[in-house]
LUMNUBA-556717 format. One record per residue (C-alpha): residue in three letters; x, z, y. Coordinates in steps of 0.1 Angstrom, whole numbers, padded with zeros to 4 digits, always signed. Last residue first. Layout:
<nodes>
AlaXZY
...
</nodes>
This chain:
<nodes>
Arg+1501+1473+1023
Pro+1526+1478+1044
Pro+1543+1510+1046
Glu+1532+1542+1056
Tyr+1558+1562+1076
Gly+1558+1599+1090
Thr+1574+1624+1115
Leu+1590+1598+1140
Glu+1604+1618+1168
Met+1600+1615+1207
Ser+1617+1628+1234
Phe+1612+1640+1268
His+1636+1662+1296
Gly+1625+1669+1325
Val+1604+1665+1359
Ala+1634+1639+1371
Val+1639+1620+1340
Lys+1660+1623+1309
Ser+1648+1604+1280
Lys+1652+1608+1243
Val+1634+1585+1218
Arg+1639+1591+1178
Val+1629+1576+1150
Pro+1622+1532+1161
Ile+1621+1514+1129
Arg+1637+1484+1126
Arg+1625+1476+1086
Ala+1652+1455+1076
Asp+1682+1483+1078
Asp+1697+1502+1109
Thr+1670+1526+1116
Ile+1662+1525+1151
Trp+1673+1552+1177
Val+1663+1551+1213
Gln+1683+1564+1242
Leu+1670+1564+1277
Thr+1684+1580+1310
Ala+1675+1587+1343
Asp+1699+1593+1373
Pro+1681+1579+1397
Ser+1646+1595+1389
Lys+1617+1580+1409
Arg+1623+1548+1395
Phe+1620+1565+1360
Val+1590+1586+1368
Gly+1570+1553+1376
Gly+1589+1523+1376
Ile+1601+1501+1344
Asp+1623+1480+1363
Arg+1657+1501+1367
Val+1657+1516+1331
Asp+1678+1497+1313
Pro+1674+1500+1274
Glu+1701+1519+1255
Val+1702+1514+1220
Leu+1715+1540+1192
Leu+1715+1519+1157
Thr+1703+1540+1126
Asp+1713+1552+1091
Phe+1681+1574+1088
Glu+1678+1613+1074
Gly+1637+1623+1065
Ala+1603+1620+1086
Pro+1608+1654+1103
Thr+1641+1637+1118
Lys+1678+1635+1111
Val+1702+1608+1125
Arg+1733+1591+1114
Glu+1747+1569+1144
Arg+1756+1534+1149
Arg+1767+1526+1181
Val+1759+1507+1215
Val+1734+1485+1212
Lys+1725+1469+1246
Ala+1698+1468+1268
Thr+1680+1444+1295
Gly+1642+1442+1311
Thr+1632+1411+1329
Val+1603+1412+1344
Ser+1566+1402+1352
Lys+1542+1420+1373
Asp+1508+1437+1372
Gly+1497+1419+1342
Asp+1515+1438+1316
Thr+1547+1420+1316
Val+1571+1412+1297
Pro+1609+1389+1299
Ala+1636+1398+1280
Ala+1676+1402+1279
Phe+1698+1421+1253
Gln+1732+1431+1249
Tyr+1747+1429+1215
Gly+1777+1454+1211
Val+1771+1471+1177
Ala+1748+1447+1155
Leu+1713+1434+1155
Pro+1693+1410+1131
Lys+1656+1402+1156
Thr+1620+1412+1139
Arg+1621+1445+1151
Phe+1624+1435+1188
Leu+1593+1416+1183
Phe+1573+1447+1171
Leu+1581+1463+1205
Met+1574+1435+1225
Ser+1543+1433+1212
Leu+1537+1470+1228
Pro+1553+1456+1265
Asp+1529+1425+1266
Phe+1551+1394+1257
Thr+1564+1365+1273
Gly+1576+1335+1250
Gln+1572+1309+1280
Arg+1579+1324+1314
Ile+1552+1340+1333
Ile+1533+1336+1364
Val+1511+1366+1375
Ala+1475+1367+1383
Asn+1458+1401+1392
Lys+1419+1419+1394
Leu+1398+1391+1377
Ala+1364+1410+1372
Gly+1351+1423+1340
Lys+1356+1461+1350
Ser+1394+1457+1348
Tyr+1409+1419+1342
Arg+1446+1411+1342
Tyr+1452+1374+1341
Ala+1491+1363+1327
Val+1502+1326+1339
Asn+1525+1304+1322
Gly+1498+1273+1315
Asn+1501+1270+1283
Ala+1509+1303+1273
Asp+1480+1316+1289
Phe+1482+1354+1284
Arg+1451+1373+1288
Val+1454+1409+1299
Leu+1428+1440+1295
Tyr+1419+1470+1320
His+1409+1504+1317
Arg+1415+1531+1339
Val+1412+1572+1341
Tyr+1426+1595+1360
Asp+1414+1628+1358
Gly+1433+1642+1331
Glu+1446+1611+1317
Ser+1424+1587+1300
Gln+1440+1555+1298
Asp+1426+1523+1281
Lys+1449+1492+1278
Arg+1443+1462+1262
Tyr+1470+1430+1262
Leu+1459+1393+1244
Ile+1474+1361+1234
Ala+1516+1373+1233
His+1541+1349+1225
Thr+1566+1340+1199
Val+1550+1363+1169
Glu+1546+1335+1147
Pro+1514+1348+1139
Asp+1504+1346+1175
Val+1504+1382+1194
Trp+1471+1407+1196
Ser+1482+1443+1213
Glu+1461+1472+1218
Ile+1470+1505+1235
Ser+1448+1536+1234
Asp+1451+1569+1252
Arg+1436+1603+1250
Val+1454+1629+1269
Lys+1444+1659+1285
Tyr+1456+1677+1312
Phe+1459+1718+1314
Thr+1437+1728+1286
Asp+1441+1694+1265
Ile+1480+1706+1264
Phe+1469+1735+1240
Pro+1453+1712+1220
Thr+1477+1688+1216
Ser+1476+1655+1237
Lys+1468+1621+1226
Ala+1487+1591+1218
Leu+1474+1558+1205
Ala+1493+1522+1196
Arg+1476+1492+1177
Phe+1488+1459+1171
His+1469+1430+1158
Leu+1484+1395+1145
Ala+1467+1362+1158
Pro+1448+1333+1144
Arg+1427+1314+1174
Gly+1396+1308+1182
Glu+1392+1332+1210
Val+1412+1358+1193
Pro+1411+1356+1156
Glu+1420+1388+1133
Ser+1449+1399+1115
Asp+1446+1436+1098
Leu+1459+1464+1117
Thr+1500+1469+1122
Glu+1499+1506+1133
Leu+1517+1527+1158
Thr+1511+1563+1162
Ala+1515+1588+1192
Ser+1514+1625+1189
Gly+1514+1654+1220
Ala+1532+1680+1241
Leu+1553+1700+1217
Ile+1570+1720+1242
Phe+1610+1721+1237
Thr+1618+1698+1269
Trp+1583+1682+1268
Tyr+1582+1670+1232
Leu+1560+1637+1216
Lys+1556+1644+1177
Tyr+1555+1607+1157
Ser+1536+1587+1133
Leu+1540+1550+1122
Lys+1521+1531+1102
Glu+1519+1499+1082
Gly+1487+1489+1069
Pro+1484+1456+1077
Gly+1521+1437+1082
Phe+1561+1450+1092
Pro+1594+1437+1085
Leu+1585+1399+1092
Ala+1601+1378+1071
Ala+1575+1359+1058
Ala+1558+1354+1091
Gln+1595+1338+1101
Ala+1607+1351+1135
Ala+1611+1328+1161
Pro+1652+1320+1165
Ala+1672+1341+1189
Ala+1672+1328+1226
Leu+1639+1354+1233
Leu+1666+1383+1230
Val+1645+1411+1222
Leu+1653+1452+1235
Leu+1628+1452+1264
Ala+1601+1473+1235
Ala+1623+1501+1238
Leu+1616+1504+1277
Thr+1579+1500+1268
Leu+1579+1526+1242
Val+1595+1549+1266
Arg+1570+1540+1293
Lys+1542+1551+1267
Met+1564+1583+1267
Tyr+1563+1590+1305
Arg+1521+1589+1301
Leu+1527+1612+1271
Thr+1550+1636+1288
Arg+1525+1641+1317
Gly+1508+1665+1300
Ala+1535+1685+1296
Gly+1543+1685+1333
Met+1506+1691+1344
Ile+1509+1724+1354
Thr+1543+1718+1377
Leu+1531+1685+1385
Ala+1504+1701+1407
Ala+1464+1684+1400
Gly+1460+1652+1419
Gly+1440+1635+1396
Gln+1437+1595+1400
Arg+1405+1575+1391
Asp+1395+1539+1381
Pro+1357+1535+1383
Gly+1336+1540+1349
Arg+1334+1519+1317
Arg+1306+1493+1317
Ala+1330+1461+1330
Ile+1358+1470+1302
Thr+1327+1464+1274
Gly+1321+1433+1289
Phe+1353+1411+1292
Val+1343+1384+1281
Thr+1308+1385+1296
Arg+1324+1391+1327
Ser+1336+1355+1330
Arg+1361+1345+1360
Val+1392+1338+1334
Asn+1371+1310+1317
Gly+1356+1313+1285
Pro+1360+1316+1249
Pro+1351+1344+1230
Phe+1367+1376+1220
Met+1367+1389+1185
</nodes>
């Protein structure tokens, strides 16, 4: 899918190079609050992905709880307002720079009502090695109100460096540890791990801006009801201090993630509390792998 080349090559990332300049909107938060839920919920998914113990044995392909064709659908809420929807998908595997790779995608969009004030259309894609031991490539396309950004991160697992590109040019290089993942693929890696009440986790993750270590703990078992049905779950509480954005600006911010207590490890509910309000995400549909 992506031809090999050195990190300064503009052709590898030509689709980004052709896109317009990044822009930051300045609309009032009181108008955009519901729309910005989509951005906050992407950070929530990032935090949920930090629940991985990299010291655990690597997952084997035959034991993966996901596969091509799996699709998780969600509704996103700001307080009691339906702000948007999101999907998490496992796509068909494909080669990246000559290497086989698993392919994941997350999409988020605002509702027609929220579009009137703050239109959101976001796409995140991730490619990882078939054994789910490290990230290979990460792409993020954001369109949120007046804010537009497109970038791609290439992981050099041998050199322990992640290179971030925007508009075809190298923008940043981050030193990473062995077994580093991007925010999206970390969520899928988490689903391959055995969990139990009391477990604590730590893992490195980067989006090409900086590399951080996320920690979380499995608090207790709970049975929860969502639009997709009732589930026996494990309640997980990630540490939000290193995620940045609205969580960094909210000293009392909290985040809770409910994940099915079965082999599928599906995130069915997410709740967060930050300075600008309460946000939640509920599972509305599940399509199993083909």
